N, C-alpha and C positions, 0 to 999 in steps of 0.2 A: 751798209751800202746806202748812200744818201739818195733819197727819192728825188730831191731837187735836181741832181745831176741827170737822172734818167728822164725826168719830166722835160728838162731843157731840150733834150734830143728828140723826144717823142713829139713835142709840139712844133717842131720844125715844119713850116708850111709845105716845104717840098715833099716831106714824108707823107703829109696828110693828103696831098693832091695826086701823087703818082703811085703807081704800082711798084712792087719791089724791083722788077727788072727795069722798068722805065727810070726809076730813081737811080739805080746803079749806073745805067747807061748814060743818064744825064750828067752824072759826076765825071764819068770817063770822058765824055765829050767836052766838058768844061775844063778838063785838065786837073781837076781837084784831086783825083786819086793819085796822080803822078806825084803830087806834093806829099802824099802819104808815104812814099817810099818806092814807087816804081811799079813796073808791070809784073808779068807772070814769074819770071826768074828772079825778080828782085834786083835786076842789074842796075847799076848806077854809072853815070859818066865819070864819077870820081872813084876809081877802083881802090884808091888808097883808103877810102872811108868805109869799105865793105870787107866782109870775110865770107868765103865760100863754105857753105855747110852742106854736106851730103846727108840726105834725110829720106824719109819714106815717100816724099813727093818728087824726088829727084835731087838736083843740085841747085842750091839757092844762094844768091849773094845777099847777105843780110847786113844791115848797118852795124858798124863797129861799136857804136854806142847808141842803141835804140832808146828813144825817150818815151814812146807811147806804144806799149806792147799789149796786144789783144790775145787772150789765151782761151782757146776753144777746147779745153780739156780740164778735168778735175785735178789730176795729179800734178800737172805742170805748174798750176797756180801755186801749190805748196812748194814745189821745187824752187820757183823764183823767190818766194818769200824767204826760204831757208838760206839763200845766198845773198839776201839783202836787196832784191829787186822787187819793186811793187808794180804789178800789172795795172795798166790803165783801164782795160776793159776785160770782162770775164763772161763766160757763157753760163756757168752753173753757179747758183747761189753758194757762197763759200761756207764751209763748216764754221761753227761758232768760234773755234780756236784760231781761225784766220780772219775773223770779221774785223777786228781792230786794225790789223795790218792793211786790210783792203777797204777801209772806210773811204767812201767817195768814188770807188771804182764804178764804171758804167756797166750795167747789165745788158747783154746783147742776146738774151733769150726771149722768144715770143711766148704767147700763151699756150701754144701747142707743144712747147718744149723743144723747139728747133731754133737754129740760129736766125735771128732777125737781121736780114741783110741790110736794111736801111740803117738800123742802129750801128751795126758794125762799120759800115762805110762812113756814117756821120761821126763816129769816134775818131776817125782819121788816124788809124794806127800806122806806125812806120815798120812794124813787124807783127806777124801773126804766128802763133804757135798752136797747132791743132792736132787732134787725134781724129783719124778718118772716120771712126765710128760715130762721132758727133756731127760730122759734116758730109755724110754720104751723099753723093750726087752733086755736091756743091763745091768740090775742090777747085775746079778751074775758075769758077766765078769768084771764089774767095781770093784766089791767087792774083786776080786782076785788081783787087783792092790794095794789097800791099805784099811785100815779100813774105811768103808763107812757108813755114817749116813743119813737116809732119813728124810727130813723135810716135814711137812704137812701144806697145806694151805687150810683150809675149806672155808675161805672167804677172799677176798682181802680187805674187809672193816676193819677187826679186825687184826691189825698188831702186837699188843703188845704180844700176845701169841706166835706166831712164833719167834718173836724177843727174848723173854725170852728163848725159847728152844735153838736157835742158840747160845746165850750167854752161856747157860749151857754146851754146847758141848765143848767150849773152856775155861770153868772155869771162866767166867766173869759175873756171876750172879749179884754180887753187883753193878758192873758198869751199867748193864742193868737197874736195879731198879732206880739208880740215874738218868739215861736218861729219863725213863718213868715218874718219879716224876717231873722232871723239865718241861717236856712237859705238864703234867697235870696242873701244876701251870700256865703256859702260856695260855693254853686253857681257864682256868677259868677267867683269866684276860681279855682276848679278848671277851669272852662271856659276861662278865659284862659290858664292854665298848660298845659292840653292843646293848645291852639292853638299856643302858643309852642314846644311839643315836636314839632309836626307830626303830632299824633295825631288831630286833628279829622276827618280824612278817612279814618281807619281804620274798617273795618267790624267790628262786635262781635256776638257771639252769647252767649246765656245758656243753659246746659244743666244738667239735673239727672236723676238716676236716680229711677225710680218703679216699684216692683214688678218687672215683667219687661221694662220698656221704658225708653227715654230720653224726655225731654221738652225741647222748646225752651220756655224759661220767660220769654222776653222779647218775646213777640208783642204785637201791639196789644191794649190794654185790660189788660195786666199791670202790676203795681206796678213791676218793674224798668224797664219801657219808659219810664215817666215820668221816672225819675231819669237814665237813660242819655241820653234826648233832651234833658233840661235842661242837662246838662254838654257837650252837643255831640257825643257819640259816635254814630256811625251804626249802626243795626241793619241786618242783612242783609235783602235783599229778601224772603226767605221768611218773615221775621217780620212783614211788613206784610200781614196778612190778618185777616179777621174770625174771631174765636174766641170760645168761650163764656167762658173764664176766663183768656185771655191765654197759653194753653199749647198746644203742638202735639205730639202723640204721634209718636215715631219708632221704627221697628223697627231692629234692628241693620243691616239692609241699607240703611237710610236715613241712616246716620251721616253721609255726605257732606253732607246738608242742614244739618248743624250747623256746617259749616266757616265760618271768618271769619278776619280778620287777628288778632283777639283773641277768645279764649273765656273767659268766666267760668263756672267749673264749681262748681255749688252742692254743698257737702259737708255731711254730717249724721252725727251719732253713731248714728243709727238704722240698724241693720243692714238693715232693709227697703229703704232707699234705697241703701245703700252697696254691697250685693252686685252689683247690676246696674251701678253705676258702675264698680266694679273690673273687671267683665267687659268693659265698653265700652272702658276704657283699654287693655286688653290686646288688643283686636281690631285686626287689620291695617288696617281701614278708618279707625279712629281714629288710628292711628299715621301714616297717610298724609295726615292733615289738614294744611292749610297752617299753622294756628296751632300744632299739635303740633310740626311740624318746626322752627318758628321759636322754640320755647320760650315761646309766648304763650298757654298755658293756665294760668289763674290760679284757684287754689282760693278760694272765697268761702263764707260761712256761709249755709246754706239758711234758717235761721230769720230772718235779717235780710231776705233777698231775697224771702221769701214773705209778709211782713207787709203793712202798709199805712198807716203813719202817720209823723209827723215823727221819732220816735226811730229807727225802722228806716231811714228815708231817710238820716238822718245816718250810720248805721252802714254803709250801702251806699257813701256818699261816702268813708268811712274806707278801705274796701276798694279802691275805685277808685283812690284817692290812693296807697295803699300799692303796688298792683300796677303802676300806670303812671307814677307820678311819684316813686316812691322816697321 
C-alpha cells in the first residue's frame, strides 16, 4: 500500500481544520459526496446505470460499473480481487498475498482501528461494501457518503455464499462461479489422493500462537475447518464445539488438547505470535505430542489460514498438498 497515496489524503487542509462530523457535513453541503455516487439508498437519476441490490442494510441502487470501491471488510477485499476487481480504498491492511494486487489502495483506518470518516469521504468512492461489525454505529453516516451495501458473514467456514454475493454487487457472478467450480475440482482431486494414501482417517489439528497463549484455530465455524472438512481430513473431537470465532484458547498446561495425528502449525513473521509459538515448541508437553514424535507437525502460513475467501482457500490447499502429498 503506497504511503504517498495516504499522505496525500491526510494532508488535505480541510481534514486538518475540521472535525470528522464537520468535514463530512461540509462535503455534503458542497455537493461533493453526491458526485461520489449519491445519497443513502444510492439512488441515481439515471436508473439504467444502476442495479438494485438487496443487502444487510436494505435495498441499494449501486452503479452498474463502479470505478472507486471502498471495502470496509476483510473478506470482501479478497472476493473482489478473486473476480478481477481492485478496491480503491480498504479498511484493513491486506494480507501479504493480496498486497501486490492492492498496491496503491487508500487505507481508511485510523490509529484506533476504526473507520476514518475523513479519509473515506476524501477517497470519493462511488460504492462502499461493508461488514456491520466494522462500522457499528456509523452505518447511516457512511451511507451518506456513497451507495453502501452490507455483506453478511453467518459463518467463517462457508465462504462461497458471501463470495457470490460480493461478486453480484459488482456484476461478476459468472466469474465467481468459474472460481468456485475450479476450487471444487481441485478439492475433489486432493480428497481422492488423500484417500489413496490412507490419510482420510487421520485426525488433524490446527494450532497457532497468540499473545501469551496457544489457540486451536480449526474449531467449528473457523475458516480452516471448512477446507479441512472438504478434503476429507478429520478434525479432532475437541475441535467440534461451539465457539465464537472458531478458535479455542489453550494454556501451556492444556497443550495435550492440541494433539492429533497431524498438526498444522500456523507461523507468522509477527513476533507477537511467534514468541509464544517458540516457547510452546520447546515445552515438554509439546515434545510428547503424538504428531510431534511422528514428525507430523507441518508449518503453514498464518495469513492464509486466517482469511476467508477463494484465494486463501486455494493457498491452504497448496499447503495441505505440500505437507501430506509431497
